[in-house]
TIBA-896214 format. One record per residue (C-alpha): residue number from 1; residue in three letters; x, y, z. Coordinates in steps of 0.02 Angstrom, whole numbers, plus 50000, padded with zeros to 5 digits. Each point is the difference from the previous one (the first is absolute). Example, Ala and Ser with C-alpha at 12.3 -4.5 7.8 and 13.67 -1.06 7.14 Angstrom:
BEGIN
+------+------+-------+-------+-------+
! zaba ! kese !     x !     y !     z !
+------+------+-------+-------+-------+
!    1 !  ALA ! 50615 ! 49775 ! 50390 !
!    2 !  SER ! 50069 ! 50172 ! 49967 !
+------+------+-------+-------+-------+
//
This chain:
BEGIN
+------+------+-------+-------+-------+
! zaba ! kese !     x !     y !     z !
+------+------+-------+-------+-------+
!    1 !  GLU ! 51387 ! 51866 ! 49219 !
!    2 !  ASN ! 49890 ! 50144 ! 49941 !
!    3 !  GLY ! 49888 ! 49875 ! 49912 !
!    4 !  LEU ! 49817 ! 49962 ! 50025 !
!    5 !  TYR ! 49954 ! 49860 ! 50118 !
!    6 !  PRO ! 49927 ! 49856 ! 49898 !
!    7 !  GLU ! 49817 ! 49968 ! 50034 !
!    8 !  SER ! 49945 ! 49830 ! 50061 !
!    9 !  ASP ! 49865 ! 49908 ! 49905 !
!   10 !  ASP ! 49937 ! 49911 ! 50156 !
!   11 !  THR ! 49812 ! 49996 ! 50022 !
!   12 !  PHE ! 49896 ! 49971 ! 50155 !
!   13 !  ASP ! 49835 ! 49906 ! 50007 !
!   14 !  GLN ! 49872 ! 50013 ! 50138 !
!   15 !  ILE ! 49955 ! 49838 ! 50087 !
!   16 !  THR ! 49856 ! 49994 ! 50123 !
!   17 !  LEU ! 50008 ! 49885 ! 50150 !
!   18 !  SER ! 49826 ! 49968 ! 50067 !
!   19 !  ALA ! 49942 ! 49926 ! 50165 !
!   20 !  TYR ! 49917 ! 49829 ! 49996 !
!   21 !  LYS ! 49924 ! 49933 ! 50159 !
!   22 !  LEU ! 50049 ! 49827 ! 50058 !
!   23 !  GLY ! 49915 ! 49922 ! 50150 !
!   24 !  THR ! 49951 ! 49841 ! 50090 !
!   25 !  ALA ! 49883 ! 49964 ! 50144 !
!   26 !  ILE ! 49956 ! 49860 ! 50120 !
!   27 !  LYS ! 49868 ! 49967 ! 50134 !
!   28 !  VAL ! 50042 ! 49904 ! 50159 !
!   29 !  SER ! 49881 ! 49942 ! 50136 !
!   30 !  GLU ! 50014 ! 50082 ! 50170 !
!   31 !  GLU ! 50019 ! 49828 ! 50078 !
!   32 !  LEU ! 50152 ! 49960 ! 49892 !
!   33 !  MET ! 50080 ! 50167 ! 50044 !
!   34 !  ASN ! 49969 ! 49976 ! 50186 !
!   35 !  ASP ! 50045 ! 49816 ! 50011 !
!   36 !  SER ! 50155 ! 50002 ! 49890 !
!   37 !  VAL ! 50160 ! 49953 ! 50092 !
!   38 !  PHE ! 50108 ! 50110 ! 49890 !
!   39 !  ASP ! 49990 ! 50178 ! 49934 !
!   40 !  LEU ! 49874 ! 49972 ! 49860 !
!   41 !  GLU ! 49989 ! 50185 ! 49955 !
!   42 !  SER ! 50188 ! 50007 ! 49971 !
!   43 !  TYR ! 49991 ! 49843 ! 49894 !
!   44 !  ILE ! 49860 ! 50075 ! 49893 !
!   45 !  SER ! 50103 ! 50159 ! 49975 !
!   46 !  THR ! 50150 ! 49898 ! 49943 !
!   47 !  GLU ! 49892 ! 49895 ! 49883 !
!   48 !  PHE ! 49923 ! 50156 ! 49925 !
!   49 !  ALA ! 50174 ! 50068 ! 49966 !
!   50 !  ARG ! 50046 ! 49838 ! 49910 !
!   51 !  ARG ! 49843 ! 50006 ! 49894 !
!   52 !  ILE ! 50024 ! 50182 ! 49951 !
!   53 !  GLY ! 50184 ! 49970 ! 49962 !
!   54 !  ALA ! 49955 ! 49856 ! 49883 !
!   55 !  ALA ! 49866 ! 50105 ! 49914 !
!   56 !  GLU ! 50126 ! 50142 ! 49977 !
!   57 !  GLU ! 50130 ! 49883 ! 49925 !
!   58 !  GLU ! 49874 ! 49932 ! 49875 !
!   59 !  ALA ! 49939 ! 50173 ! 49949 !
!   60 !  PHE ! 50175 ! 50075 ! 49985 !
!   61 !  LEU ! 50053 ! 49856 ! 49886 !
!   62 !  VAL ! 49848 ! 49956 ! 49894 !
!   63 !  GLY ! 49864 ! 50127 ! 50043 !
!   64 !  ASP ! 49899 ! 50056 ! 49848 !
!   65 !  GLY ! 49981 ! 50181 ! 50056 !
!   66 !  GLN ! 49811 ! 49984 ! 50014 !
!   67 !  LYS ! 49957 ! 50054 ! 50178 !
!   68 !  LYS ! 50172 ! 49938 ! 50051 !
!   69 !  PRO ! 50183 ! 50044 ! 49963 !
!   70 !  GLU ! 50074 ! 49961 ! 49830 !
!   71 !  GLY ! 50122 ! 49856 ! 50024 !
!   72 !  VAL ! 50176 ! 50007 ! 49931 !
!   73 !  PHE ! 49976 ! 49839 ! 49899 !
!   74 !  THR ! 49840 ! 50074 ! 49928 !
!   75 !  LYS ! 50089 ! 50162 ! 49950 !
!   76 !  VAL ! 50150 ! 49913 ! 49920 !
!   77 !  LYS ! 49887 ! 49883 ! 49900 !
!   78 !  ALA ! 49901 ! 50150 ! 49934 !
!   79 !  THR ! 50156 ! 50103 ! 49956 !
!   80 !  GLU ! 50058 ! 49979 ! 49821 !
!   81 !  GLY ! 50178 ! 49937 ! 49985 !
!   82 !  ALA ! 50018 ! 49965 ! 50186 !
!   83 !  THR ! 50015 ! 49811 ! 49984 !
!   84 !  THR ! 50110 ! 49872 ! 49913 !
!   85 !  GLU ! 49881 ! 49873 ! 49924 !
!   86 !  ILE ! 50039 ! 49815 ! 49994 !
!   87 !  ALA ! 49909 ! 49874 ! 49891 !
!   88 !  ASN ! 49952 ! 49877 ! 50136 !
!   89 !  THR ! 50032 ! 49952 ! 50181 !
!   90 !  ASN ! 50165 ! 49911 ! 49961 !
!   91 !  ILE ! 50100 ! 50144 ! 50071 !
!   92 !  THR ! 50189 ! 50012 ! 49976 !
!   93 !  PHE ! 50134 ! 50101 ! 50088 !
!   94 !  ASP ! 50036 ! 50088 ! 49837 !
!   95 !  GLU ! 49826 ! 50075 ! 50012 !
!   96 !  ILE ! 50030 ! 50051 ! 50181 !
!   97 !  MET ! 50157 ! 50090 ! 49941 !
!   98 !  ASP ! 49896 ! 50088 ! 49867 !
!   99 !  VAL ! 49884 ! 50066 ! 50137 !
!  100 !  PHE ! 50149 ! 50052 ! 50106 !
!  101 !  HIS ! 50077 ! 50103 ! 49860 !
!  102 !  SER ! 49833 ! 50071 ! 49942 !
!  103 !  LEU ! 50004 ! 50105 ! 50159 !
!  104 !  ARG ! 50107 ! 50156 ! 49986 !
!  105 !  SER ! 50161 ! 49986 ! 50100 !
!  106 !  VAL ! 49955 ! 50151 ! 50107 !
!  107 !  TYR ! 49863 ! 49896 ! 50082 !
!  108 !  ARG ! 50093 ! 49834 ! 50016 !
!  109 !  ASN ! 50101 ! 50042 ! 50156 !
!  110 !  ARG ! 49841 ! 50006 ! 50104 !
!  111 !  ALA ! 49899 ! 49876 ! 49899 !
!  112 !  VAL ! 49925 ! 49839 ! 50067 !
!  113 !  TRP ! 49901 ! 49859 ! 49921 !
!  114 !  ILE ! 49821 ! 49958 ! 50049 !
!  115 !  LEU ! 49925 ! 49833 ! 49951 !
!  116 !  ASN ! 49894 ! 49856 ! 50060 !
!  117 !  ASP ! 50083 ! 49857 ! 50093 !
!  118 !  SER ! 49946 ! 49880 ! 49862 !
!  119 !  THR ! 50096 ! 50108 ! 49876 !
!  120 !  VAL ! 50153 ! 49992 ! 50112 !
!  121 !  LYS ! 49985 ! 49810 ! 49994 !
!  122 !  ALA ! 49995 ! 50005 ! 49810 !
!  123 !  LEU ! 50159 ! 50105 ! 49996 !
!  124 !  ARG ! 50089 ! 49885 ! 50121 !
!  125 !  LYS ! 49963 ! 49850 ! 49887 !
!  126 !  ILE ! 50089 ! 50075 ! 49850 !
!  127 !  LYS ! 50153 ! 49895 ! 49955 !
!  128 !  ASP ! 50148 ! 50022 ! 49886 !
!  129 !  GLY ! 50053 ! 49879 ! 49863 !
!  130 !  ASN ! 50085 ! 49888 ! 50127 !
!  131 !  GLY ! 49846 ! 49982 ! 50109 !
!  132 !  ASN ! 50063 ! 50117 ! 50136 !
!  133 !  TYR ! 49885 ! 50128 ! 50077 !
!  134 !  ILE ! 50045 ! 50174 ! 49937 !
!  135 !  TRP ! 49935 ! 50095 ! 50150 !
!  136 !  GLN ! 50083 ! 49960 ! 50164 !
!  137 !  PRO ! 49927 ! 50081 ! 50158 !
!  138 !  SER ! 50111 ! 50098 ! 50117 !
!  139 !  VAL ! 50107 ! 49894 ! 50117 !
!  140 !  VAL ! 50063 ! 50148 ! 50102 !
!  141 !  ALA ! 49915 ! 50023 ! 50168 !
!  142 !  GLY ! 49899 ! 50159 ! 50008 !
!  143 !  GLN ! 50009 ! 50030 ! 49813 !
!  144 !  PRO ! 49833 ! 49992 ! 49909 !
!  145 !  ASP ! 49974 ! 49898 ! 49843 !
!  146 !  THR ! 50017 ! 50107 ! 49843 !
!  147 !  ILE ! 49959 ! 49991 ! 49815 !
!  148 !  LEU ! 50140 ! 50073 ! 49896 !
!  149 !  ASN ! 50071 ! 50075 ! 50161 !
!  150 !  ARG ! 49840 ! 50093 ! 50044 !
!  151 !  PRO ! 49887 ! 49944 ! 50144 !
!  152 !  TYR ! 49827 ! 49932 ! 49969 !
!  153 !  ARG ! 49836 ! 50002 ! 50097 !
!  154 !  THR ! 49860 ! 49873 ! 49983 !
!  155 !  SER ! 49814 ! 50027 ! 50020 !
!  156 !  ILE ! 49852 ! 49884 ! 49983 !
!  157 !  TYR ! 49913 ! 50142 ! 49909 !
!  158 !  ALA ! 50128 ! 50014 ! 49860 !
!  159 !  PRO ! 49923 ! 49922 ! 49843 !
!  160 !  GLU ! 50042 ! 49820 ! 49958 !
!  161 !  LEU ! 50117 ! 49952 ! 49858 !
!  162 !  ALA ! 49859 ! 49975 ! 49876 !
!  163 !  ALA ! 49944 ! 50059 ! 49827 !
!  164 !  GLY ! 49942 ! 50181 ! 49997 !
!  165 !  ASN ! 50079 ! 50044 ! 50167 !
!  166 !  VAL ! 50144 ! 50110 ! 50056 !
!  167 !  PRO ! 50079 ! 49883 ! 50130 !
!  168 !  ILE ! 50163 ! 50094 ! 50034 !
!  169 !  LEU ! 50040 ! 50182 ! 50037 !
!  170 !  PHE ! 50170 ! 50080 ! 50019 !
!  171 !  GLY ! 50023 ! 50180 ! 50051 !
!  172 !  ASP ! 50022 ! 50137 ! 50128 !
!  173 !  PHE ! 49838 ! 49991 ! 50097 !
!  174 !  SER ! 50034 ! 50159 ! 50097 !
!  175 !  TYR ! 49906 ! 50079 ! 49853 !
!  176 !  TYR ! 49842 ! 49911 ! 50054 !
!  177 !  TRP ! 49927 ! 50132 ! 50114 !
!  178 !  ILE ! 49879 ! 49957 ! 50139 !
!  179 !  ALA ! 49887 ! 50134 ! 50073 !
!  180 !  ASP ! 49936 ! 49966 ! 50175 !
!  181 !  ARG ! 49856 ! 50122 ! 50018 !
!  182 !  GLN ! 49948 ! 49928 ! 50167 !
!  183 !  GLY ! 50101 ! 49882 ! 50108 !
!  184 !  ARG ! 49926 ! 49836 ! 50056 !
!  185 !  SER ! 49864 ! 50021 ! 50130 !
!  186 !  PHE ! 49932 ! 49867 ! 50117 !
!  187 !  LYS ! 49832 ! 50029 ! 50083 !
!  188 !  ARG ! 49902 ! 49904 ! 50130 !
!  189 !  LEU ! 49811 ! 50014 ! 49971 !
!  190 !  SER ! 49927 ! 49961 ! 50170 !
!  191 !  GLU ! 49824 ! 50069 ! 49974 !
!  192 !  LEU ! 49957 ! 49963 ! 49818 !
!  193 !  TYR ! 49969 ! 49813 ! 50026 !
!  194 !  ALA ! 49960 ! 50005 ! 50186 !
!  195 !  ALA ! 49820 ! 49942 ! 49972 !
!  196 !  ASN ! 50069 ! 49837 ! 49929 !
!  197 !  GLY ! 50126 ! 49978 ! 50140 !
!  198 !  GLN ! 50145 ! 50033 ! 49882 !
!  199 !  ILE ! 50148 ! 50118 ! 49988 !
!  200 !  GLY ! 50060 ! 50063 ! 49832 !
!  201 !  PHE ! 50176 ! 50041 ! 49943 !
!  202 !  LEU ! 50039 ! 50104 ! 49847 !
!  203 !  ALA ! 50166 ! 50035 ! 49915 !
!  204 !  SER ! 50021 ! 50118 ! 49852 !
!  205 !  GLU ! 50120 ! 50111 ! 49904 !
!  206 !  ARG ! 50002 ! 50111 ! 49845 !
!  207 !  VAL ! 50142 ! 49972 ! 49878 !
!  208 !  ASP ! 50051 ! 50007 ! 49816 !
!  209 !  GLY ! 50153 ! 49950 ! 49899 !
!  210 !  LYS ! 50067 ! 50032 ! 49826 !
!  211 !  LEU ! 50158 ! 49973 ! 49898 !
!  212 !  ILE ! 50046 ! 50180 ! 49965 !
!  213 !  LEU ! 50149 ! 49963 ! 49886 !
!  214 !  PRO ! 49961 ! 49851 ! 49887 !
!  215 !  GLU ! 50174 ! 49996 ! 49923 !
!  216 !  ALA ! 50072 ! 49950 ! 50170 !
!  217 !  VAL ! 49920 ! 49827 ! 49990 !
!  218 !  ARG ! 50010 ! 49869 ! 49863 !
!  219 !  GLY ! 49924 ! 49828 ! 49987 !
!  220 !  LEU ! 49993 ! 49834 ! 49912 !
!  221 !  SER ! 49837 ! 49952 ! 49915 !
!  222 !  VAL ! 49939 ! 49835 ! 49929 !
!  223 !  LYS ! 49915 ! 50004 ! 49830 !
!  224 !  SER ! 49813 ! 49972 ! 50008 !
!  225 !  ALA ! 49937 ! 49830 ! 49946 !
!  226 !  GLY ! 49930 ! 49989 ! 49825 !
+------+------+-------+-------+-------+
//
């Protein structure tokens, strides 16, 4: 009472989210469109969505930031002190615990793991001194498998468990911000290829992504060979 309010020493940085264009196109003969016994245009639209979704997943995880989003694995690897380094690929659960506790507790309640399926396999093979597997998957219906009681997600784009890589991330990924500058568009190009008896289809979007709070994600890195 009657005292000065203490001043906060918080600082704010400016982060720019750009707009990178992602697109895919295909040409189909008029005969195929007219003779097809199912809705080919709808199929192409669905396939385009799958392709773009896969490209987004790869960019958001391992994109290098050059004409594409900066992936979260890329950012964590480049951030000093953001990873727990292990000497080789013989991973132990002690090292997984080190990663878990390297993340500040304020982020753990919403944190998940991201790793490659081959890394999951390596974790599942870890045994105790009696030859029993340490990690037992969930046996409760409807309950997802967890690592140290936190859910995990797998992706084929997560780096492999290999020297020089960051194969595991653990953190609150709500701090990876995605900017959709333009929603996905799907266009039918009826005139452009008409002289060749073809119909074109084009799908595109403009998007960017960045980890805006690096301390919210931590990882496990494997020492480089040599």
